[in-house]
C-alpha positions in Angstrom: 58.8 -11.1 -7.8 60.3 -7.6 -7.0 63.8 -8.6 -8.0 62.6 -9.8 -11.5 61.1 -6.3 -12.0 64.3 -4.4 -11.0 65.5 -1.9 -13.6 69.0 -2.6 -14.7 71.8 -0.1 -13.8 72.5 0.7 -17.4 68.8 1.2 -18.1 68.4 3.4 -15.0 71.4 5.5 -16.0 70.0 6.0 -19.5 66.6 7.0 -18.1 68.3 9.4 -15.6 70.3 11.0 -18.4 67.1 11.6 -20.3 65.4 13.0 -17.2 63.0 10.0 -17.1 64.0 8.5 -13.7 60.4 8.7 -12.6 59.3 6.6 -15.6 61.7 3.8 -14.5 60.0 3.7 -11.1 56.6 3.6 -12.8 57.6 0.8 -15.1 58.9 -1.2 -12.1 55.6 -0.7 -10.3 53.6 -1.9 -13.4 55.8 -5.0 -13.6 55.3 -5.8 -9.9 51.5 -5.2 -10.3 51.3 -7.4 -13.4 53.2 -10.2 -11.7 51.0 -10.1 -8.7 47.9 -10.1 -11.0 49.2 -13.2 -12.8 49.9 -15.0 -9.5 46.4 -14.2 -8.3 44.9 -15.4 -11.6 46.8 -18.6 -11.3 45.5 -19.1 -7.8 42.0 -18.4 -9.0 42.4 -21.0 -11.8 43.7 -23.5 -9.2 40.8 -22.8 -6.9 38.3 -23.1 -9.8 39.7 -26.5 -10.9 39.8 -27.7 -7.3 36.2 -26.7 -6.7 35.3 -28.3 -10.0 36.7 -31.7 -8.9 35.2 -31.4 -5.4 31.7 -30.7 -6.7 31.9 -33.2 -9.5 33.1 -35.9 -7.1 30.1 -35.2 -4.8 27.7 -35.7 -7.7 29.5 -38.9 -8.9 29.4 -40.2 -5.3 25.6 -40.2 -5.6 25.9 -42.8 -8.3 26.4 -45.2 -5.3 22.8 -44.5 -4.5 21.8 -45.2 -8.1 23.5 -48.6 -7.9 21.9 -49.4 -4.5 18.4 -48.6 -5.9 18.9 -50.5 -9.1 20.3 -53.6 -7.5 17.8 -53.6 -4.7 14.9 -53.4 -7.1 16.4 -56.1 -9.3 16.8 -58.8 -6.6 14.1 -60.5 -4.6 12.6 -58.6 -1.7 14.1 -60.9 0.9 17.6 -59.6 0.0 16.8 -55.9 -0.2 18.3 -54.9 3.1 21.4 -57.0 2.5 22.0 -55.2 -0.9 21.6 -51.7 0.7 24.1 -52.7 3.5 26.7 -53.7 1.0 26.4 -50.5 -0.9 27.0 -48.6 2.3 30.0 -50.8 3.2 31.6 -50.4 -0.2 32.6 -46.7 0.1 33.7 -47.3 3.7 36.1 -50.0 2.7 37.3 -48.4 -0.5 37.8 -45.0 1.3 40.3 -46.5 3.8 42.1 -48.6 1.1 42.4 -45.6 -1.3 43.7 -43.3 1.4 46.3 -45.9 2.6 47.6 -47.3 -0.6 45.2 -46.9 -3.6 46.1 -43.4 -4.6 49.8 -44.2 -4.3 49.4 -47.2 -6.6 47.5 -45.1 -9.1 49.2 -41.7 -9.2 52.2 -42.1 -6.9 54.8 -41.2 -9.5 57.1 -38.2 -10.0 59.6 -37.4 -12.8 62.3 -38.7 -10.5 60.5 -41.8 -9.3 58.1 -43.4 -11.7 57.1 -46.9 -12.8 55.0 -47.7 -15.9 53.1 -50.5 -14.0 52.4 -49.1 -10.6 52.9 -46.0 -8.5 55.5 -46.0 -5.8 55.1 -42.8 -3.7 52.5 -40.9 -1.7 51.6 -43.9 0.6 49.0 -42.8 3.0 49.2 -39.4 1.2 52.7 -38.7 2.6 54.6 -36.5 2.4 51.8 -34.3 3.4 53.5 -31.1 2.1 53.0 -32.2 -1.5 49.2 -32.1 -1.0 49.2 -28.6 0.7 49.0 -26.9 -2.7 47.0 -27.7 -5.8 48.6 -29.5 -8.7 47.1 -31.7 -11.4 48.9 -34.8 -10.3 48.9 -34.6 -6.5 46.1 -32.8 -4.8 43.5 -33.7 -2.2 40.8 -32.8 -4.6 42.2 -35.4 -7.0 42.3 -38.0 -4.2 38.6 -37.4 -3.5 37.6 -37.4 -7.2 39.4 -40.7 -7.9 38.0 -42.3 -4.8 34.5 -41.9 -6.1 35.6 -43.8 -9.3 37.2 -46.5 -7.3 34.0 -47.0 -5.2 31.9 -47.4 -8.3 34.3 -49.9 -9.8 34.2 -52.0 -6.6 30.4 -51.8 -6.5 29.8 -53.3 -9.9 30.7 -56.8 -8.7 28.3 -56.6 -5.7 25.2 -56.6 -7.9 26.4 -59.6 -9.9 26.8 -61.9 -6.8 23.8 -60.6 -4.9 21.8 -63.1 -2.8 24.7 -65.6 -2.7 28.0 -64.1 -1.7 28.6 -63.7 2.0 29.4 -60.5 3.7 33.1 -61.6 4.2 33.4 -62.5 0.5 31.9 -59.2 -0.5 34.3 -57.2 1.6 37.3 -59.1 0.3 36.1 -58.5 -3.3 35.7 -54.8 -2.6 39.2 -54.6 -1.3 40.6 -56.4 -4.4 38.6 -54.4 -6.9 38.6 -50.9 -5.4 41.9 -51.1 -3.5 44.1 -53.0 -5.9 42.7 -53.6 -9.4 41.3 -50.1 -10.1 44.3 -48.2 -8.8 46.7 -50.3 -11.0 44.6 -50.0 -14.1 44.1 -46.3 -13.6 47.9 -45.9 -13.3 48.3 -47.8 -16.6 45.9 -45.5 -18.6 45.5 -42.3 -16.6 48.9 -41.6 -15.2 51.3 -39.7 -17.4 53.8 -42.5 -16.7 51.6 -45.5 -17.3 52.6 -47.9 -20.0 49.2 -47.8 -21.7 48.6 -44.0 -21.4 47.8 -41.9 -24.5 49.1 -38.9 -22.6 52.5 -40.4 -21.9 55.3 -38.0 -22.9 57.3 -40.6 -24.8 57.5 -44.4 -25.4 53.8 -44.7 -26.1 52.4 -48.1 -27.0 52.5 -48.5 -30.8 53.4 -44.8 -30.9 49.9 -44.1 -29.7 48.8 -45.4 -26.4 45.3 -46.3 -25.3 42.7 -43.6 -24.8 40.1 -44.0 -22.1 38.9 -40.6 -20.8 36.3 -41.5 -18.3 36.6 -45.2 -17.7 35.0 -47.6 -20.2 38.0 -49.7 -19.5 39.4 -48.4 -16.2 36.1 -48.5 -14.4 33.7 -50.7 -16.4 35.8 -53.4 -18.0 37.6 -53.8 -14.6 34.4 -54.0 -12.7 32.7 -56.1 -15.3 35.5 -58.6 -15.5 35.3 -59.0 -11.7 31.5 -59.4 -11.9 31.9 -62.2 -14.5 34.5 -64.0 -12.4 32.3 -63.6 -9.3 29.1 -65.1 -10.8 31.0 -68.0 -12.3 32.5 -68.9 -8.9 29.4 -68.4 -6.7 27.1 -70.2 -9.1 23.4 -69.6 -9.5 20.9 -68.9 -6.8 19.0 -71.9 -5.4 16.1 -72.7 -7.7 17.1 -70.1 -10.3 16.8 -72.5 -13.2 14.2 -74.9 -11.8 11.2 -75.1 -14.0 8.8 -74.5 -11.2 10.4 -71.5 -9.6 12.6 -69.7 -12.2 10.1 -67.0 -12.9 10.0 -66.0 -9.2 13.5 -64.5 -9.5 12.4 -61.5 -11.5 13.0 -58.0 -10.3 10.8 -57.4 -7.3 10.5 -53.6 -7.7 10.9 -52.2 -11.2 10.2 -48.7 -9.8 13.4 -48.9 -7.8 15.3 -50.0 -10.8 14.0 -47.1 -12.8 14.9 -44.6 -10.0 18.4 -46.0 -9.9 18.8 -45.7 -13.6 17.9 -42.0 -13.6 20.3 -41.4 -10.7 23.0 -43.2 -12.6 22.2 -41.3 -15.9 22.7 -38.0 -14.1 25.9 -39.3 -12.6 27.3 -40.4 -15.9 26.9 -36.9 -17.4 29.0 -35.5 -14.6 31.3 -38.6 -14.5 32.2 -38.1 -18.2 32.3 -34.3 -18.3 34.4 -33.9 -15.2 37.0 -36.3 -16.5 38.6 -33.5 -18.5 40.0 -32.6 -15.0 41.0 -29.0 -15.7 37.9 -27.0 -16.5 39.7 -23.7 -17.0 41.5 -25.1 -20.0 39.0 -27.8 -21.2 35.6 -26.2 -20.8 34.8 -26.8 -24.5 35.8 -30.5 -24.3 33.6 -30.8 -21.1 30.6 -29.5 -23.0 31.4 -32.0 -25.8 31.5 -34.8 -23.3 28.1 -33.8 -21.9 26.3 -33.8 -25.3 28.0 -37.0 -26.5 27.1 -38.8 -23.2 23.5 -37.7 -23.6 23.3 -38.9 -27.2 24.8 -42.3 -26.5 22.4 -42.9 -23.6 19.4 -41.9 -25.6 20.4 -44.0 -28.6 21.1 -47.0 -26.4 17.7 -46.9 -24.8 15.8 -46.6 -28.1 17.9 -49.4 -29.7 17.0 -51.7 -26.9 13.3 -50.6 -27.1 13.3 -51.8 -30.7 15.3 -54.9 -30.0 13.1 -56.1 -27.1 10.0 -55.7 -29.3 11.5 -57.7 -32.1 12.9 -60.5 -30.0 10.2 -60.9 -27.3 7.1 -59.2 -29.0 6.8 -56.7 -26.1 8.4 -53.5 -24.9 10.5 -54.3 -21.9 11.2 -51.5 -19.5 14.1 -53.3 -17.9 15.7 -53.8 -21.4 15.3 -50.1 -22.2 16.9 -49.0 -18.9 19.8 -51.4 -19.5 20.1 -50.1 -23.0 20.5 -46.5 -21.7 23.2 -47.6 -19.3 25.0 -49.6 -21.9 25.2 -46.6 -24.1 26.5 -44.5 -21.2 29.1 -47.1 -20.4 30.3 -47.3 -24.0 30.8 -43.6 -24.5 32.9 -43.1 -21.4 36.1 -43.9 -23.3 35.7 -41.4 -26.2 33.2 -38.8 -25.1 35.7 -35.9 -25.5 37.2 -36.9 -28.8 34.3 -38.0 -31.0 31.8 -36.2 -33.2 28.1 -36.4 -32.2 27.2 -38.9 -34.9 29.9 -41.2 -33.6 28.4 -41.0 -30.1 25.0 -42.1 -31.6 26.8 -45.1 -33.2 28.6 -45.9 -30.0 25.3 -45.9 -28.0 23.5 -48.1 -30.4 26.3 -50.6 -30.9 27.1 -51.0 -27.2 23.4 -51.6 -26.3 23.3 -54.4 -28.9 26.5 -55.8 -27.5 24.9 -55.8 -24.1 21.8 -57.5 -25.5 23.8 -60.3 -27.1 25.9 -60.8 -23.9 22.8 -60.9 -21.7 21.1 -63.5 -23.9 24.3 -65.5 -24.0 24.7 -65.6 -20.2 21.0 -66.5 -19.8 21.5 -69.4 -22.3 24.5 -70.6 -20.4 22.6 -70.3 -17.1 25.0 -67.8 -15.7 23.0 -66.2 -12.9 23.7 -62.4 -12.8 20.7 -60.6 -11.2 21.5 -57.2 -12.6 23.3 -58.3 -15.8 26.5 -56.5 -14.5 28.9 -58.6 -16.5 27.0 -58.1 -19.7 26.5 -54.4 -19.1 29.8 -53.3 -17.8 32.2 -55.8 -19.4 30.4 -56.1 -22.7 29.5 -52.5 -23.3 32.8 -51.4 -21.7 34.8 -53.5 -24.2 32.6 -52.2 -27.0 33.3 -48.6 -26.0 37.1 -49.2 -25.8 37.2 -50.8 -29.2 35.0 -48.3 -31.0 37.3 -45.5 -29.8 39.9 -47.1 -32.2 37.4 -46.4 -35.0 35.8 -43.1 -34.1 38.5 -40.9 -32.4 38.6 -37.6 -34.3 42.2 -36.5 -34.7 41.6 -32.7 -34.5 40.0 -33.2 -31.0 43.0 -35.3 -30.0 45.3 -32.5 -31.2 43.4 -30.0 -29.0 43.6 -32.4 -26.0 47.4 -33.1 -26.4 49.0 -30.0 -27.9 52.7 -30.1 -28.8 52.9 -33.8 -29.9 54.4 -34.8 -33.2 51.8 -37.4 -34.1 48.1 -37.9 -33.3 47.0 -41.5 -34.1 43.2 -41.4 -34.5 40.4 -43.7 -35.4 40.3 -45.8 -38.5 37.3 -43.9 -39.8 39.5 -40.8 -40.2 43.0 -42.2 -41.1 45.5 -39.7 -39.8 48.8 -40.6 -38.2 49.6 -44.3 -37.9 46.2 -45.7 -38.9 45.4 -48.7 -36.7 47.8 -47.8 -33.9 45.1 -46.5 -31.6 42.9 -49.5 -32.3 45.8 -51.9 -31.5 46.5 -50.1 -28.2 42.8 -50.3 -27.3 42.8 -54.1 -27.9 45.9 -54.6 -25.8 44.4 -52.5 -23.0 41.3 -54.6 -23.0 43.2 -57.9 -22.7 45.5 -56.5 -20.1 42.7 -55.2 -17.8 40.8 -58.5 -17.9 44.0 -60.5 -17.3 44.9 -58.3 -14.3 41.5 -58.7 -12.7 41.6 -62.5 -13.2 45.0 -62.7 -11.6 44.0 -60.6 -8.6 40.5 -61.7 -7.9 40.3 -65.4 -8.8 42.7 -66.7 -6.1 40.9 -64.7 -3.4 37.4 -66.0 -4.4 38.7 -69.6 -4.9 40.3 -69.5 -1.4 37.1 -68.3 0.2 35.1 -71.0 -1.6 37.5 -73.7 -0.4 37.2 -72.3 3.1 33.4 -72.4 2.9 33.1 -68.6 3.2 32.2 -67.6 -0.4 28.4 -68.2 -0.5 25.6 -68.5 2.0 24.3 -71.9 3.1 21.2 -73.3 1.4 19.1 -72.5 4.5 20.3 -68.9 4.5 19.6 -68.5 0.8 16.1 -69.9 1.2 15.4 -67.6 4.1 17.1 -64.6 2.5 20.1 -62.7 3.9 17.9 -60.0 5.3 16.4 -62.3 8.0 19.1 -65.0 8.2 22.1 -62.6 8.5 20.9 -59.1 9.1 18.1 -59.6 11.6 15.0 -58.5 9.7 13.4 -58.0 6.4 13.6 -54.7 4.5 9.8 -54.7 4.1 7.1 -55.4 6.7 4.1 -56.7 4.9 0.8 -56.5 6.7 -1.8 -59.2 6.0 -4.6 -56.7 6.6 -3.3 -54.6 3.7 -3.5 -57.6 1.2 -6.7 -58.7 -0.4 -7.2 -62.4 -0.1 -9.5 -62.2 -3.2 -6.3 -61.8 -5.2 -4.6 -64.7 -3.6 -6.9 -67.7 -3.9 -4.2 -70.3 -4.5 -1.2 -71.1 -2.3 1.7 -73.5 -2.5 4.2 -74.4 0.2 7.0 -76.9 -0.1 7.9 -79.2 2.8 11.3 -80.6 2.2 11.6 -82.5 5.5 9.2 -84.7 7.4 10.8 -86.6 10.4 11.1 -89.1 11.9 8.2 -90.6 10.1 6.6 -89.1 7.0 2.9 -88.2 7.7 0.5 -89.1 5.0 -2.1 -86.6 3.7 -5.5 -86.7 5.2 -8.6 -84.5 5.0 -8.2 -81.1 6.5 -10.3 -78.0 6.8 -12.9 -77.2 4.2 -11.5 -76.2 0.9 -7.9 -77.4 1.7 -6.0 -80.3 0.3 -2.6 -81.4 1.6 -0.6 -83.9 -0.3 2.5 -84.6 1.8 5.8 -85.6 0.5 7.0 -89.1 1.0 10.2 -90.4 2.6 12.2 -88.9 5.5 14.1 -85.9 4.2 12.3 -86.0 0.9 11.5 -82.8 -0.9 8.4 -82.0 -2.9 5.7 -79.5 -3.4 2.8 -79.5 -1.0 -0.1 -77.7 -2.7 -2.7 -75.9 -0.8 -6.0 -74.6 -2.1 -8.2 -72.3 -0.2 -11.4 -70.2 -0.7 -10.9 -67.3 1.7 -12.9 -64.7 0.0 -13.8 -62.7 3.1 -10.8 -63.1 5.4 -7.5 -61.6 4.4 -5.8 -64.1 6.9 -5.7 -67.5 5.2 -5.9 -70.3 7.8 -4.3 -73.6 6.8 -5.3 -76.6 8.9 -4.6 -80.2 8.1 -4.7 -83.5 10.1 -1.5 -85.6 10.2 -1.8 -89.3 10.3 1.3 -91.1 11.6 2.4 -94.7 11.8 0.3 -96.7 14.2 1.9 -96.8 17.6 2.5 -100.2 19.2 -0.5 -101.4 21.1 -2.7 -98.6 19.9 -5.7 -98.9 17.7 -6.1 -95.2 17.1 -3.5 -94.0 14.7 -4.2 -90.4 15.7 -3.0 -91.0 19.3 0.5 -91.3 20.7 3.5 -89.0 20.5 4.8 -88.3 17.1 7.3 -85.8 15.7 7.0 -83.7 12.6 9.6 -81.3 11.4 8.1 -78.6 9.1 10.1 -76.4 6.8 7.9 -74.1 4.8 9.6 -72.4 1.9 7.8 -70.0 -0.4 8.7 -68.4 -3.7 9.7 -65.2 -1.8 12.0 -67.3 0.2 10.5 -66.8 3.7 10.7 -69.8 6.0 9.4 -70.7 9.4 10.5 -73.8 11.2 9.2 -75.5 14.3 9.9 -78.9 15.8 7.0 -80.2 18.0 6.0 -83.3 19.9 2.7 -83.6 18.1 -0.6 -85.3 19.0 -3.6 -84.6 16.8 -3.3 -81.7 14.4 -1.2 -78.7 13.7 -2.3 -75.4 12.2 -0.4 -72.9 10.1 -1.4 -69.3 9.6 -0.4 -68.1 6.1 0.2 -64.4 5.9 0.2 -63.1 2.3 3.0 -60.7 1.4 2.4 -60.0 -2.3 -0.5 -59.4 -4.6 1.3 -60.6 -7.7 0.9 -64.1 -9.0 4.5 -65.2 -9.8 4.6 -68.6 -11.4 2.4 -71.2 -12.9 1.9 -74.4 -10.8 3.6 -77.6 -12.1 1.5 -79.7 -9.7 -0.5 -82.4 -11.5 -3.8 -81.1 -10.2 -6.3 -79.3 -12.5 -7.7 -77.4 -9.5 -4.4 -75.7 -8.8 -3.4 -73.3 -11.5 -1.2 -70.7 -9.8 1.5 -70.3 -7.1 2.1 -67.1 -5.1 4.5 -66.2 -2.3 3.5 -66.3 1.3 5.2 -65.9 4.7 4.1 -68.6 7.1 4.1 -68.8 10.9 3.3 -72.1 12.6 1.1 -72.6 15.6 0.7 -76.1 17.1 -2.1 -77.5 19.1 -1.8 -80.5 21.3 
């Protein structure tokens, strides 16, 4: 610094001849001072940008909580703890993967060592000296920031395969999505050396490159494609499309879904605004991202409010929340380069795309408890494609100064009309293809090995009790009014070795047993327990007459009971039985879930119960 401010010998001689030697010294001091000030200003800018990414990443990381709340509320209560566990495991797994190889695959490129398909340096963040100072392409703040995006991408699939995919399968999917697919796709579009990148210095696809500021494609199409592949391979939950039970698969806690939606909405605002990366240079663009994100989310919610009313004749809170999220997903791609009215169009169109996709998956009986594929894949594709129409060239020029051409959206013409749209289409197809290549063999292998989905018994019981040792909720019978639960239905799939026939039981109770060993059927119960919140179910069993005995109620007989309720709770006992057995039904819900299909005019409703068996001999 001092040497650059040295006064040349000729200049010093001229100043001395003029009697201005002191001025030369003063000029040198001013130069040194100015250089020091510039250095400190650069350090302050680096610190500001680093802090910006650190703080933004912390807020984005809270979106993991939003996903956990949303998915937990959307599934049945018997899987709530399992869902929460997976959303805790996801960042743990992705964190190690991204540190070890994920960041290297995404941003491990230098001018001397680069590849348009995948990064090749910075494995395990080495050499460490590169990360000791702040730079836009290699800094620990950037590692943290991109890790939060990778975690969200991996989490999308978990909601889609909830209640079926095993813990082993879920962890494998997390590694593939967060540790492999996301880093590769982010290298394609976000690295300055990626083959799809709009910010690439030269050799851009169609002279344009694909633009995806905050991840409509990198995060949401990647995660949504994984979600679709996952739900197709794991298949529907048991009983999901049975006429008698399909309504019992509705979201068990809409309040949690709403809470999760608001957490995600807040996260999306930061998610998109912080994707400008360098706040000291792009603070205007960051503000534009914030407003456009807000507008798209608002429009998406209102569009779905109207659509749900027109289609189903009622206002669906779940549809509105999904509409908000669809708008937010769609605007991620273009939030910094579109005018406000384009953000409104994007939010509305993407919410309608989601609505169409959701109805299509329901028609095809593709069981996706949180509509993850419809939301992230459908709205994500919509956002990417709409960018090819709505990108405003002057905003692109501000974002990428010094370029010769700025291909924009078709609505505005500009340089190379259609080039940006073509690049967006190629990016969409490439992302889906990559995810299919990486994820499908892993899930198919797990399925062949019997490790992909839970057994039928575990699905009936629920992962909370079957796998994780306890339910998320502890329902107390004393807190439930029996007046609201006058009708009960329990299914008994197995009766062995001989099927007992129904006989008169306690007052007000009718038991029609299934027939045939191992047969399945509904065993309806009816009770009038107006005063007691504990509903006692007692019924006599009549077995085949034993040899040499006249009394059919005597002699040792076996009965195996499996009680399955709509909420999935199950209690099994195998007893050497003489006489009668009694079962204590403990209600765990005040909501009537489905209409009975039993051919009995006296039974008009079915509600979930948790049953414990007690035998008397």
